[in-house]
N, CA and C atoms of all chains as a GROMACS GRO file, in nm:
protein
  585
    1MET      N    1   2.330  -0.480   1.995
    1MET     CA    2   2.220  -0.552   1.931
    1MET      C    3   2.152  -0.644   2.034
    2ALA      N    4   2.021  -0.651   2.026
    2ALA     CA    5   1.948  -0.730   2.125
    2ALA      C    6   1.978  -0.878   2.110
    3GLU      N    7   1.993  -0.944   2.225
    3GLU     CA    8   2.016  -1.088   2.225
    3GLU      C    9   1.885  -1.159   2.190
    4MET      N   10   1.892  -1.251   2.092
    4MET     CA   11   1.770  -1.318   2.050
    4MET      C   12   1.750  -1.447   2.130
    5ARG      N   13   1.625  -1.479   2.159
    5ARG     CA   14   1.596  -1.604   2.229
    5ARG      C   15   1.477  -1.672   2.164
    6LYS      N   16   1.480  -1.804   2.167
    6LYS     CA   17   1.368  -1.880   2.115
    6LYS      C   18   1.303  -1.955   2.231
    7SER      N   19   1.175  -1.983   2.216
    7SER     CA   20   1.101  -2.037   2.328
    7SER      C   21   1.111  -2.189   2.337
    8SER      N   22   1.106  -2.241   2.460
    8SER     CA   23   1.093  -2.386   2.480
    8SER      C   24   0.982  -2.405   2.582
    9ILE      N   25   0.863  -2.368   2.544
    9ILE     CA   26   0.749  -2.369   2.635
    9ILE      C   27   0.663  -2.491   2.606
   10ASN      N   28   0.606  -2.549   2.709
   10ASN     CA   29   0.516  -2.662   2.696
   10ASN      C   30   0.400  -2.627   2.600
   11PRO      N   31   0.379  -2.705   2.494
   11PRO     CA   32   0.272  -2.673   2.396
   11PRO      C   33   0.134  -2.664   2.460
   12ALA      N   34   0.108  -2.747   2.562
   12ALA     CA   35  -0.023  -2.741   2.629
   12ALA      C   36  -0.042  -2.605   2.696
   13LEU      N   37   0.066  -2.555   2.758
   13LEU     CA   38   0.059  -2.423   2.822
   13LEU      C   39   0.035  -2.314   2.718
   14VAL      N   40   0.097  -2.332   2.601
   14VAL     CA   41   0.079  -2.233   2.495
   14VAL      C   42  -0.067  -2.227   2.451
   15LEU      N   43  -0.129  -2.344   2.436
   15LEU     CA   44  -0.269  -2.349   2.392
   15LEU      C   45  -0.362  -2.290   2.499
   16VAL      N   46  -0.333  -2.324   2.625
   16VAL     CA   47  -0.412  -2.267   2.735
   16VAL      C   48  -0.395  -2.115   2.738
   17ALA      N   49  -0.270  -2.071   2.719
   17ALA     CA   50  -0.243  -1.927   2.720
   17ALA      C   51  -0.313  -1.858   2.604
   18ALA      N   52  -0.319  -1.926   2.488
   18ALA     CA   53  -0.387  -1.866   2.372
   18ALA      C   54  -0.537  -1.849   2.402
   19GLY      N   55  -0.597  -1.951   2.463
   19GLY     CA   56  -0.739  -1.941   2.500
   19GLY      C   57  -0.761  -1.831   2.603
   20ALA      N   58  -0.671  -1.825   2.701
   20ALA     CA   59  -0.684  -1.722   2.806
   20ALA      C   60  -0.663  -1.584   2.746
   21GLY      N   61  -0.569  -1.574   2.651
   21GLY     CA   62  -0.540  -1.446   2.586
   21GLY      C   63  -0.656  -1.399   2.502
   22TRP      N   64  -0.729  -1.493   2.443
   22TRP     CA   65  -0.847  -1.453   2.367
   22TRP      C   66  -0.957  -1.403   2.462
   23LEU      N   67  -0.977  -1.478   2.573
   23LEU     CA   68  -1.084  -1.443   2.666
   23LEU      C   69  -1.056  -1.311   2.738
   24VAL      N   70  -0.934  -1.298   2.790
   24VAL     CA   71  -0.895  -1.174   2.859
   24VAL      C   72  -0.770  -1.122   2.789
   25PRO      N   73  -0.781  -1.015   2.713
   25PRO     CA   74  -0.665  -0.966   2.639
   25PRO      C   75  -0.543  -0.946   2.729
   26GLY      N   76  -0.431  -1.002   2.687
   26GLY     CA   77  -0.306  -0.986   2.763
   26GLY      C   78  -0.280  -1.098   2.862
   27LEU      N   79  -0.385  -1.171   2.901
   27LEU     CA   80  -0.367  -1.276   3.002
   27LEU      C   81  -0.275  -1.387   2.951
   28GLY      N   82  -0.286  -1.420   2.824
   28GLY     CA   83  -0.200  -1.524   2.766
   28GLY      C   84  -0.052  -1.486   2.774
   29HIS      N   85  -0.022  -1.362   2.742
   29HIS     CA   86   0.117  -1.316   2.751
   29HIS      C   87   0.163  -1.314   2.897
   30ALA      N   88   0.071  -1.280   2.988
   30ALA     CA   89   0.106  -1.282   3.130
   30ALA      C   90   0.140  -1.425   3.174
   31LEU      N   91   0.065  -1.523   3.125
   31LEU     CA   92   0.094  -1.663   3.160
   31LEU      C   93   0.231  -1.707   3.109
   32LEU      N   94   0.274  -1.648   2.996
   32LEU     CA   95   0.407  -1.678   2.943
   32LEU      C   96   0.513  -1.581   2.996
   33GLN      N   97   0.473  -1.500   3.094
   33GLN     CA   98   0.561  -1.405   3.163
   33GLN      C   99   0.616  -1.296   3.070
   34ARG      N  100   0.535  -1.257   2.973
   34ARG     CA  101   0.569  -1.140   2.890
   34ARG      C  102   0.487  -1.024   2.947
   35TRP      N  103   0.537  -0.970   3.058
   35TRP     CA  104   0.455  -0.878   3.138
   35TRP      C  105   0.423  -0.747   3.066
   36SER      N  106   0.524  -0.687   3.005
   36SER     CA  107   0.498  -0.556   2.943
   36SER      C  108   0.400  -0.570   2.826
   37LYS      N  109   0.416  -0.678   2.748
   37LYS     CA  110   0.323  -0.701   2.639
   37LYS      C  111   0.181  -0.723   2.693
   38ALA      N  112   0.171  -0.799   2.800
   38ALA     CA  113   0.040  -0.828   2.859
   38ALA      C  114  -0.031  -0.698   2.897
   39ILE      N  115   0.042  -0.608   2.962
   39ILE     CA  116  -0.018  -0.482   3.008
   39ILE      C  117  -0.061  -0.396   2.888
   40VAL      N  118   0.029  -0.384   2.791
   40VAL     CA  119  -0.002  -0.298   2.674
   40VAL      C  120  -0.120  -0.355   2.596
   41TYR      N  121  -0.123  -0.486   2.574
   41TYR     CA  122  -0.232  -0.546   2.497
   41TYR      C  123  -0.365  -0.534   2.572
   42PHE      N  124  -0.360  -0.553   2.703
   42PHE     CA  125  -0.485  -0.542   2.780
   42PHE      C  126  -0.543  -0.401   2.767
   43PHE      N  127  -0.458  -0.301   2.786
   43PHE     CA  128  -0.509  -0.165   2.782
   43PHE      C  129  -0.546  -0.122   2.640
   44ALA      N  130  -0.467  -0.163   2.540
   44ALA     CA  131  -0.498  -0.124   2.402
   44ALA      C  132  -0.634  -0.183   2.361
   45VAL      N  133  -0.651  -0.313   2.383
   45VAL     CA  134  -0.776  -0.378   2.344
   45VAL      C  135  -0.891  -0.329   2.434
   46GLY      N  136  -0.865  -0.319   2.562
   46GLY     CA  137  -0.968  -0.280   2.658
   46GLY      C  138  -1.020  -0.139   2.631
   47ILE      N  139  -0.929  -0.045   2.607
   47ILE     CA  140  -0.971   0.094   2.583
   47ILE      C  141  -1.057   0.100   2.456
   48LEU      N  142  -1.011   0.034   2.350
   48LEU     CA  143  -1.088   0.037   2.224
   48LEU      C  144  -1.225  -0.026   2.242
   49ALA      N  145  -1.229  -0.141   2.311
   49ALA     CA  146  -1.356  -0.213   2.327
   49ALA      C  147  -1.454  -0.134   2.414
   50VAL      N  148  -1.408  -0.086   2.529
   50VAL     CA  149  -1.498  -0.015   2.621
   50VAL      C  150  -1.545   0.117   2.559
   51LEU      N  151  -1.452   0.187   2.496
   51LEU     CA  152  -1.489   0.312   2.431
   51LEU      C  153  -1.591   0.287   2.320
   52GLY      N  154  -1.567   0.182   2.242
   52GLY     CA  155  -1.661   0.146   2.135
   52GLY      C  156  -1.800   0.120   2.188
   53LEU      N  157  -1.806   0.052   2.303
   53LEU     CA  158  -1.937   0.021   2.362
   53LEU      C  159  -2.002   0.146   2.423
   54TRP      N  160  -1.920   0.228   2.491
   54TRP     CA  161  -1.974   0.352   2.550
   54TRP      C  162  -2.026   0.447   2.442
   55MET      N  163  -1.964   0.440   2.324
   55MET     CA  164  -2.010   0.526   2.214
   55MET      C  165  -2.130   0.466   2.141
   56ARG      N  166  -2.181   0.359   2.198
   56ARG     CA  167  -2.300   0.289   2.149
   56ARG      C  168  -2.277   0.226   2.011
   57GLY      N  169  -2.159   0.165   1.999
   57GLY     CA  170  -2.130   0.092   1.877
   57GLY      C  171  -2.216  -0.033   1.868
   58ASN      N  172  -2.236  -0.078   1.746
   58ASN     CA  173  -2.317  -0.198   1.722
   58ASN      C  174  -2.232  -0.322   1.752
   59VAL      N  175  -2.291  -0.419   1.822
   59VAL     CA  176  -2.223  -0.547   1.847
   59VAL      C  177  -2.297  -0.654   1.767
   60PHE      N  178  -2.224  -0.719   1.677
   60PHE     CA  179  -2.288  -0.815   1.587
   60PHE      C  180  -2.308  -0.949   1.657
   61SER      N  181  -2.420  -1.013   1.626
   61SER     CA  182  -2.446  -1.145   1.686
   61SER      C  183  -2.422  -1.254   1.582
   62SER      N  184  -2.417  -1.378   1.631
   62SER     CA  185  -2.380  -1.491   1.544
   62SER      C  186  -2.494  -1.535   1.452
   63ASN      N  187  -2.616  -1.496   1.485
   63ASN     CA  188  -2.730  -1.546   1.408
   63ASN      C  189  -2.773  -1.451   1.297
   64SER      N  190  -2.673  -1.402   1.226
   64SER     CA  191  -2.703  -1.309   1.118
   64SER      C  192  -2.692  -1.380   0.983
   65ALA      N  193  -2.780  -1.346   0.892
   65ALA     CA  194  -2.778  -1.408   0.759
   65ALA      C  195  -2.685  -1.331   0.665
   66ASP      N  196  -2.661  -1.206   0.696
   66ASP     CA  197  -2.579  -1.122   0.609
   66ASP      C  198  -2.430  -1.152   0.627
   67ALA      N  199  -2.358  -1.165   0.512
   67ALA     CA  200  -2.216  -1.203   0.518
   67ALA      C  201  -2.132  -1.095   0.588
   68PHE      N  202  -2.164  -0.968   0.565
   68PHE     CA  203  -2.086  -0.861   0.628
   68PHE      C  204  -2.111  -0.857   0.779
   69ASP      N  205  -2.235  -0.886   0.819
   69ASP     CA  206  -2.264  -0.894   0.962
   69ASP      C  207  -2.188  -1.009   1.026
   70MET      N  208  -2.173  -1.119   0.950
   70MET     CA  209  -2.098  -1.234   1.002
   70MET      C  210  -1.950  -1.198   1.020
   71LEU      N  211  -1.895  -1.122   0.923
   71LEU     CA  212  -1.758  -1.074   0.937
   71LEU      C  213  -1.745  -0.984   1.060
   72GLY      N  214  -1.847  -0.901   1.080
   72GLY     CA  215  -1.849  -0.814   1.197
   72GLY      C  216  -1.851  -0.895   1.325
   73PHE      N  217  -1.929  -1.003   1.324
   73PHE     CA  218  -1.935  -1.091   1.442
   73PHE      C  219  -1.798  -1.153   1.469
   74LEU      N  220  -1.730  -1.200   1.363
   74LEU     CA  221  -1.598  -1.263   1.380
   74LEU      C  222  -1.498  -1.162   1.437
   75ALA      N  223  -1.507  -1.038   1.392
   75ALA     CA  224  -1.418  -0.935   1.447
   75ALA      C  225  -1.453  -0.908   1.593
   76ASP      N  226  -1.583  -0.894   1.623
   76ASP     CA  227  -1.627  -0.859   1.759
   76ASP      C  228  -1.594  -0.968   1.860
   77ILE      N  229  -1.615  -1.093   1.820
   77ILE     CA  230  -1.593  -1.204   1.914
   77ILE      C  231  -1.444  -1.215   1.953
   78GLY      N  232  -1.359  -1.157   1.870
   78GLY     CA  233  -1.215  -1.157   1.901
   78GLY      C  234  -1.182  -1.085   2.030
   79SER      N  235  -1.267  -0.995   2.073
   79SER     CA  236  -1.235  -0.920   2.195
   79SER      C  237  -1.267  -0.999   2.323
   80GLY      N  238  -1.313  -1.124   2.306
   80GLY     CA  239  -1.329  -1.215   2.420
   80GLY      C  240  -1.431  -1.168   2.522
   81LEU      N  241  -1.383  -1.148   2.645
   81LEU     CA  242  -1.471  -1.113   2.757
   81LEU      C  243  -1.552  -0.987   2.729
   82PHE      N  244  -1.491  -0.892   2.658
   82PHE     CA  245  -1.562  -0.766   2.631
   82PHE      C  246  -1.685  -0.791   2.544
   83TYR      N  247  -1.678  -0.892   2.458
   83TYR     CA  248  -1.796  -0.924   2.375
   83TYR      C  249  -1.909  -0.974   2.464
   84PHE      N  250  -1.874  -1.064   2.558
   84PHE     CA  251  -1.977  -1.122   2.644
   84PHE      C  252  -2.030  -1.021   2.747
   85LEU      N  253  -1.948  -0.920   2.779
   85LEU     CA  254  -1.990  -0.818   2.875
   85LEU      C  255  -2.048  -0.694   2.808
   86ALA      N  256  -2.066  -0.701   2.676
   86ALA     CA  257  -2.111  -0.582   2.602
   86ALA      C  258  -2.243  -0.527   2.659
   87GLY      N  259  -2.335  -0.617   2.690
   87GLY     CA  260  -2.464  -0.575   2.743
   87GLY      C  261  -2.454  -0.512   2.880
   88THR      N  262  -2.354  -0.551   2.957
   88THR     CA  263  -2.334  -0.495   3.091
   88THR      C  264  -2.264  -0.359   3.082
   89ILE      N  265  -2.165  -0.352   2.993
   89ILE     CA  266  -2.090  -0.226   2.979
   89ILE      C  267  -2.179  -0.117   2.919
   90ASN      N  268  -2.260  -0.154   2.823
   90ASN     CA  269  -2.353  -0.056   2.765
   90ASN      C  270  -2.492  -0.118   2.754
   91PRO      N  271  -2.571  -0.107   2.862
   91PRO     CA  272  -2.704  -0.171   2.862
   91PRO      C  273  -2.798  -0.112   2.756
   92ALA      N  274  -2.772   0.010   2.712
   92ALA     CA  275  -2.862   0.074   2.615
   92ALA      C  276  -2.849   0.012   2.476
   93GLY      N  277  -2.741  -0.060   2.451
   93GLY     CA  278  -2.724  -0.122   2.319
   93GLY      C  279  -2.671  -0.026   2.215
   94GLY      N  280  -2.655  -0.075   2.094
   94GLY     CA  281  -2.598   0.006   1.988
   94GLY      C  282  -2.694   0.108   1.932
   95ASP      N  283  -2.640   0.219   1.882
   95ASP     CA  284  -2.721   0.320   1.816
   95ASP      C  285  -2.637   0.382   1.705
   96VAL      N  286  -2.651   0.327   1.585
   96VAL     CA  287  -2.569   0.376   1.474
   96VAL      C  288  -2.641   0.483   1.392
   97SER      N  289  -2.749   0.538   1.449
   97SER     CA  290  -2.818   0.646   1.378
   97SER      C  291  -2.736   0.776   1.389
   98ARG      N  292  -2.641   0.779   1.486
   98ARG     CA  293  -2.552   0.895   1.498
   98ARG      C  294  -2.411   0.852   1.462
   99ALA      N  295  -2.328   0.949   1.421
   99ALA     CA  296  -2.191   0.917   1.379
   99ALA      C  297  -2.114   0.851   1.493
  100SER      N  298  -2.138   0.896   1.616
  100SER     CA  299  -2.068   0.842   1.732
  100SER      C  300  -2.084   0.690   1.744
  101GLY      N  301  -2.205   0.642   1.720
  101GLY     CA  302  -2.230   0.498   1.727
  101GLY      C  303  -2.157   0.423   1.617
  102ASP      N  304  -2.146   0.487   1.502
  102ASP     CA  305  -2.075   0.426   1.390
  102ASP      C  306  -1.925   0.415   1.422
  103TYR      N  307  -1.868   0.521   1.482
  103TYR     CA  308  -1.728   0.515   1.525
  103TYR      C  309  -1.710   0.403   1.628
  104GLY      N  310  -1.805   0.394   1.719
  104GLY     CA  311  -1.799   0.291   1.823
  104GLY      C  312  -1.797   0.151   1.765
  105THR      N  313  -1.877   0.130   1.661
  105THR     CA  314  -1.879  -0.002   1.594
  105THR      C  315  -1.740  -0.037   1.543
  106ARG      N  316  -1.674   0.062   1.480
  106ARG     CA  317  -1.539   0.038   1.424
  106ARG      C  318  -1.438   0.014   1.537
  107LEU      N  319  -1.450   0.091   1.645
  107LEU     CA  320  -1.355   0.074   1.756
  107LEU      C  321  -1.367  -0.066   1.816
  108PHE      N  322  -1.490  -0.112   1.834
  108PHE     CA  323  -1.510  -0.242   1.896
  108PHE      C  324  -1.458  -0.354   1.804
  109ALA      N  325  -1.481  -0.341   1.674
  109ALA     CA  326  -1.430  -0.440   1.579
  109ALA      C  327  -1.277  -0.438   1.578
  110THR      N  328  -1.219  -0.319   1.585
  110THR     CA  329  -1.072  -0.308   1.588
  110THR      C  330  -1.016  -0.377   1.712
  111ALA      N  331  -1.083  -0.358   1.825
  111ALA     CA  332  -1.038  -0.423   1.949
  111ALA      C  333  -1.034  -0.575   1.931
  112GLY      N  334  -1.137  -0.631   1.869
  112GLY     CA  335  -1.142  -0.776   1.849
  112GLY      C  336  -1.033  -0.825   1.756
  113VAL      N  337  -1.013  -0.756   1.645
  113VAL     CA  338  -0.911  -0.799   1.549
  113VAL      C  339  -0.772  -0.784   1.611
  114LEU      N  340  -0.751  -0.675   1.685
  114LEU     CA  341  -0.621  -0.653   1.751
  114LEU      C  342  -0.593  -0.764   1.851
  115ASN      N  343  -0.695  -0.806   1.925
  115ASN     CA  344  -0.676  -0.912   2.022
  115ASN      C  345  -0.644  -1.045   1.952
  116LEU      N  346  -0.708  -1.071   1.838
  116LEU     CA  347  -0.678  -1.193   1.763
  116LEU      C  348  -0.532  -1.191   1.714
  117LEU      N  349  -0.486  -1.072   1.676
  117LEU     CA  350  -0.346  -1.056   1.633
  117LEU      C  351  -0.251  -1.086   1.750
  118CYS      N  352  -0.288  -1.041   1.868
  118CYS     CA  353  -0.207  -1.066   1.987
  118CYS      C  354  -0.202  -1.215   2.018
  119VAL      N  355  -0.316  -1.284   2.002
  119VAL     CA  356  -0.320  -1.429   2.027
  119VAL      C  357  -0.232  -1.501   1.924
  120LEU      N  358  -0.238  -1.456   1.800
  120LEU     CA  359  -0.153  -1.516   1.696
  120LEU      C  360  -0.006  -1.498   1.731
  121GLU      N  361   0.031  -1.379   1.780
  121GLU     CA  362   0.170  -1.355   1.818
  121GLU      C  363   0.211  -1.447   1.933
  122LEU      N  364   0.117  -1.465   2.026
  122LEU     CA  365   0.143  -1.553   2.141
  122LEU      C  366   0.173  -1.697   2.094
  123LEU      N  367   0.096  -1.743   1.994
  123LEU     CA  368   0.119  -1.877   1.940
  123LEU      C  369   0.257  -1.884   1.873
  124HIS      N  370   0.295  -1.777   1.805
  124HIS     CA  371   0.426  -1.772   1.741
  124HIS      C  372   0.537  -1.778   1.846
  125ILE      N  373   0.519  -1.704   1.953
  125ILE     CA  374   0.619  -1.705   2.061
  125ILE      C  375   0.625  -1.844   2.124
  126GLY      N  376   0.507  -1.897   2.156
  126GLY     CA  377   0.499  -2.024   2.228
  126GLY      C  378   0.555  -2.141   2.150
  127PHE      N  379   0.529  -2.143   2.020
  127PHE     CA  380   0.579  -2.255   1.939
  127PHE      C  381   0.716  -2.226   1.878
  128GLY      N  382   0.777  -2.116   1.921
  128GLY     CA  383   0.917  -2.091   1.888
  128GLY      C  384   0.942  -2.041   1.748
  129SER      N  385   0.838  -1.998   1.677
  129SER     CA  386   0.861  -1.949   1.541
  129SER      C  387   0.889  -1.799   1.539
  130LYS      N  388   0.887  -1.736   1.657
  130LYS     CA  389   0.920  -1.594   1.662
  130LYS      C  390   1.037  -1.573   1.756
  131GLU      N  391   1.142  -1.510   1.704
  131GLU     CA  392   1.256  -1.478   1.787
  131GLU      C  393   1.227  -1.349   1.861
  132GLU      N  394   1.268  -1.347   1.986
  132GLU     CA  395   1.243  -1.227   2.066
  132GLU      C  396   1.374  -1.170   2.114
  133GLY      N  397   1.379  -1.039   2.122
  133GLY     CA  398   1.496  -0.974   2.178
  133GLY      C  399   1.506  -0.998   2.327
  134HIS      N  400   1.621  -0.964   2.384
  134HIS     CA  401   1.645  -0.986   2.527
  134HIS      C  402   1.543  -0.912   2.613
  135ALA      N  403   1.508  -0.792   2.567
  135ALA     CA  404   1.417  -0.708   2.647
  135ALA      C  405   1.274  -0.719   2.597
  136ALA      N  406   1.239  -0.830   2.531
  136ALA     CA  407   1.107  -0.839   2.468
  136ALA      C  408   0.993  -0.835   2.568
  137GLY      N  409   1.012  -0.891   2.688
  137GLY     CA  410   0.912  -0.882   2.795
  137GLY      C  411   0.777  -0.914   2.752
  138MET      N  412  -2.139   0.821   2.582
  138MET     CA  413  -2.020   0.907   2.566
  138MET      C  414  -2.012   0.958   2.422
  139ILE      N  415  -1.997   1.089   2.407
  139ILE     CA  416  -1.990   1.148   2.274
  139ILE      C  417  -1.849   1.202   2.250
  140LEU      N  418  -1.782   1.146   2.155
  140LEU     CA  419  -1.652   1.197   2.114
  140LEU      C  420  -1.664   1.235   1.967
  141ASN      N  421  -1.592   1.340   1.929
  141ASN     CA  422  -1.597   1.374   1.786
  141ASN      C  423  -1.500   1.285   1.708
  142HIS      N  424  -1.502   1.300   1.578
  142HIS     CA  425  -1.423   1.212   1.490
  142HIS      C  426  -1.274   1.222   1.522
  143PHE      N  427  -1.225   1.344   1.544
  143PHE     CA  428  -1.082   1.362   1.569
  143PHE      C  429  -1.039   1.298   1.701
  144GLN      N  430  -1.118   1.320   1.806
  144GLN     CA  431  -1.085   1.260   1.937
  144GLN      C  432  -1.084   1.108   1.927
  145THR      N  433  -1.184   1.053   1.858
  145THR     CA  434  -1.190   0.908   1.840
  145THR      C  435  -1.068   0.858   1.766
  146MET      N  436  -1.030   0.931   1.662
  146MET     CA  437  -0.915   0.891   1.581
  146MET      C  438  -0.785   0.895   1.662
  147VAL      N  439  -0.770   0.995   1.749
  147VAL     CA  440  -0.649   1.006   1.831
  147VAL      C  441  -0.639   0.886   1.926
  148ILE      N  442  -0.750   0.850   1.990
  148ILE     CA  443  -0.749   0.736   2.082
  148ILE      C  444  -0.722   0.606   2.007
  149PHE      N  445  -0.786   0.592   1.892
  149PHE     CA  446  -0.763   0.475   1.807
  149PHE      C  447  -0.614   0.466   1.770
  150ALA      N  448  -0.557   0.578   1.725
  150ALA     CA  449  -0.417   0.578   1.681
  150ALA      C  450  -0.324   0.546   1.796
  151LEU      N  451  -0.353   0.599   1.916
  151LEU     CA  452  -0.269   0.572   2.033
  151LEU      C  453  -0.268   0.423   2.066
  152ALA      N  454  -0.387   0.365   2.076
  152ALA     CA  455  -0.398   0.223   2.116
  152ALA      C  456  -0.336   0.132   2.012
  153VAL      N  457  -0.366   0.156   1.886
  153VAL     CA  458  -0.318   0.065   1.780
  153VAL      C  459  -0.167   0.079   1.760
  154SER      N  460  -0.115   0.202   1.765
  154SER     CA  461   0.029   0.217   1.744
  154SER      C  462   0.108   0.156   1.859
  155ALA      N  463   0.057   0.169   1.982
  155ALA     CA  464   0.126   0.105   2.096
  155ALA      C  465   0.126  -0.047   2.080
  156ALA      N  466   0.011  -0.104   2.044
  156ALA     CA  467   0.003  -0.250   2.027
  156ALA      C  468   0.091  -0.297   1.912
  157PHE      N  469   0.089  -0.226   1.801
  157PHE     CA  470   0.172  -0.264   1.685
  157PHE      C  471   0.320  -0.258   1.721
  158ALA      N  472   0.358  -0.157   1.801
  158ALA     CA  473   0.499  -0.144   1.839
  158ALA      C  474   0.544  -0.266   1.919
  159PHE      N  475   0.459  -0.312   2.011
  159PHE     CA  476   0.496  -0.428   2.094
  159PHE      C  477   0.487  -0.558   2.014
  160LEU      N  478   0.400  -0.559   1.912
  160LEU     CA  479   0.390  -0.679   1.828
  160LEU      C  480   0.510  -0.695   1.737
  161SER      N  481   0.563  -0.583   1.689
  161SER     CA  482   0.661  -0.594   1.582
  161SER      C  483   0.804  -0.564   1.622
  162LYS      N  484   0.826  -0.501   1.736
  162LYS     CA  485   0.963  -0.464   1.775
  162LYS      C  486   1.004  -0.532   1.905
  163ASN      N  487   1.134  -0.550   1.920
  163ASN     CA  488   1.183  -0.627   2.035
  163ASN      C  489   1.236  -0.544   2.150
  164THR      N  490   1.306  -0.437   2.120
  164THR     CA  491   1.362  -0.359   2.231
  164THR      C  492   1.272  -0.240   2.261
  165MET      N  493   1.284  -0.190   2.384
  165MET     CA  494   1.196  -0.080   2.426
  165MET      C  495   1.222   0.045   2.343
  166ARG      N  496   1.349   0.068   2.310
  166ARG     CA  497   1.384   0.186   2.229
  166ARG      C  498   1.317   0.179   2.092
  167GLU      N  499   1.326   0.062   2.029
  167GLU     CA  500   1.263   0.043   1.897
  167GLU      C  501   1.111   0.060   1.907
  168ARG      N  502   1.054   0.008   2.015
  168ARG     CA  503   0.909   0.015   2.032
  168ARG      C  504   0.861   0.159   2.044
  169ILE      N  505   0.934   0.238   2.123
  169ILE     CA  506   0.893   0.378   2.143
  169ILE      C  507   0.903   0.455   2.011
  170ARG      N  508   1.014   0.434   1.941
  170ARG     CA  509   1.032   0.502   1.811
  170ARG      C  510   0.920   0.462   1.714
  171TYR      N  511   0.891   0.333   1.709
  171TYR     CA  512   0.789   0.285   1.615
  171TYR      C  513   0.650   0.337   1.654
  172ALA      N  514   0.621   0.336   1.784
  172ALA     CA  515   0.488   0.381   1.830
  172ALA      C  516   0.467   0.528   1.796
  173VAL      N  517   0.570   0.610   1.821
  173VAL     CA  518   0.558   0.754   1.791
  173VAL      C  519   0.541   0.774   1.640
  174TRP      N  520   0.623   0.701   1.562
  174TRP     CA  521   0.616   0.713   1.416
  174TRP      C  522   0.477   0.670   1.365
  175ALA      N  523   0.428   0.558   1.412
  175ALA     CA  524   0.299   0.507   1.366
  175ALA      C  525   0.186   0.601   1.407
  176PHE      N  526   0.194   0.653   1.530
  176PHE     CA  527   0.089   0.745   1.579
  176PHE      C  528   0.082   0.870   1.490
  177LEU      N  529   0.200   0.929   1.465
  177LEU     CA  530   0.202   1.049   1.382
  177LEU      C  531   0.157   1.019   1.239
  178ALA      N  532   0.196   0.901   1.189
  178ALA     CA  533   0.155   0.862   1.053
  178ALA      C  534   0.003   0.846   1.044
  179PHE      N  535  -0.056   0.783   1.146
  179PHE     CA  536  -0.203   0.769   1.148
  179PHE      C  537  -0.269   0.907   1.138
  180LEU      N  538  -0.222   1.000   1.223
  180LEU     CA  539  -0.284   1.133   1.227
  180LEU      C  540  -0.263   1.208   1.096
  181LEU      N  541  -0.138   1.206   1.047
  181LEU     CA  542  -0.108   1.281   0.925
  181LEU      C  543  -0.187   1.228   0.806
  182VAL      N  544  -0.192   1.097   0.792
  182VAL     CA  545  -0.263   1.038   0.678
  182VAL      C  546  -0.412   1.069   0.688
  183ALA      N  547  -0.467   1.057   0.809
  183ALA     CA  548  -0.611   1.082   0.825
  183ALA      C  549  -0.645   1.228   0.796
  184VAL      N  550  -0.563   1.320   0.850
  184VAL     CA  551  -0.588   1.463   0.825
  184VAL      C  552  -0.567   1.493   0.676
  185GLY      N  553  -0.465   1.433   0.617
  185GLY     CA  554  -0.437   1.453   0.475
  185GLY      C  555  -0.552   1.406   0.387
  186ILE      N  556  -0.602   1.286   0.415
  186ILE     CA  557  -0.714   1.234   0.335
  186ILE      C  558  -0.839   1.318   0.358
  187GLY      N  559  -0.861   1.360   0.483
  187GLY     CA  560  -0.975   1.446   0.513
  187GLY      C  561  -0.966   1.577   0.436
  188TRP      N  562  -0.846   1.632   0.432
  188TRP     CA  563  -0.825   1.758   0.359
  188TRP      C  564  -0.850   1.737   0.210
  189LEU      N  565  -0.804   1.626   0.154
  189LEU     CA  566  -0.826   1.598   0.012
  189LEU      C  567  -0.975   1.580  -0.021
  190MET      N  568  -1.049   1.525   0.074
  190MET     CA  569  -1.192   1.498   0.048
  190MET      C  570  -1.280   1.620   0.074
  191TYR      N  571  -1.222   1.723   0.137
  191TYR     CA  572  -1.302   1.840   0.175
  191TYR      C  573  -1.382   1.901   0.060
  192PRO      N  574  -1.322   1.918  -0.061
  192PRO     CA  575  -1.399   1.978  -0.170
  192PRO      C  576  -1.523   1.898  -0.208
  193PHE      N  577  -1.523   1.768  -0.180
  193PHE     CA  578  -1.638   1.685  -0.219
  193PHE      C  579  -1.747   1.680  -0.114
  194SER      N  580  -1.722   1.746   0.001
  194SER     CA  581  -1.818   1.735   0.111
  194SER      C  582  -1.935   1.833   0.094
  195ARG      N  583  -1.928   1.923   0.001
  195ARG     CA  584  -2.037   2.022  -0.016
  195ARG      C  585  -2.131   1.983  -0.130
   0.00000   0.00000   0.00000
């Protein structure tokens, strides 16, 4: 059975790591030396976000009056740096007139929500409310 | 980049099942088992629902 460990990490470092983890997926876990998690989260979020943008998914902005668009914005902003680089990664912008663009919209939103989940896990690890196995990495 | 629905779903399932495995399991063995199980479940459920909806697509 895996040996369980609880964290005794400086709370300030945890908050900085959470911010870094939101901005660059996986960076927060890397700061807490959870290397394997950092790599998997970076690639999982990164692949979904970049693919979503390449497929010309719609990226929601904050100045929307529609409640569903606002939810879309909250999901999209979760992907951190990828949200701010959306225009660079796909200069053509979104095109949801084709199914591919619609899939892209979902992929990009999934990337953001997944990254927020990773940040939440990081806070759980950092503040010691999550027990980790010996090989948790 | 143009991917069809199935290709998109496979990539989605791969990324999400890997992330969920690392979020929810502690040992590498558990993570691999969970990731494979979740990946196959994503595909099976999606194909199953697609198959069930097929009669309504015409």
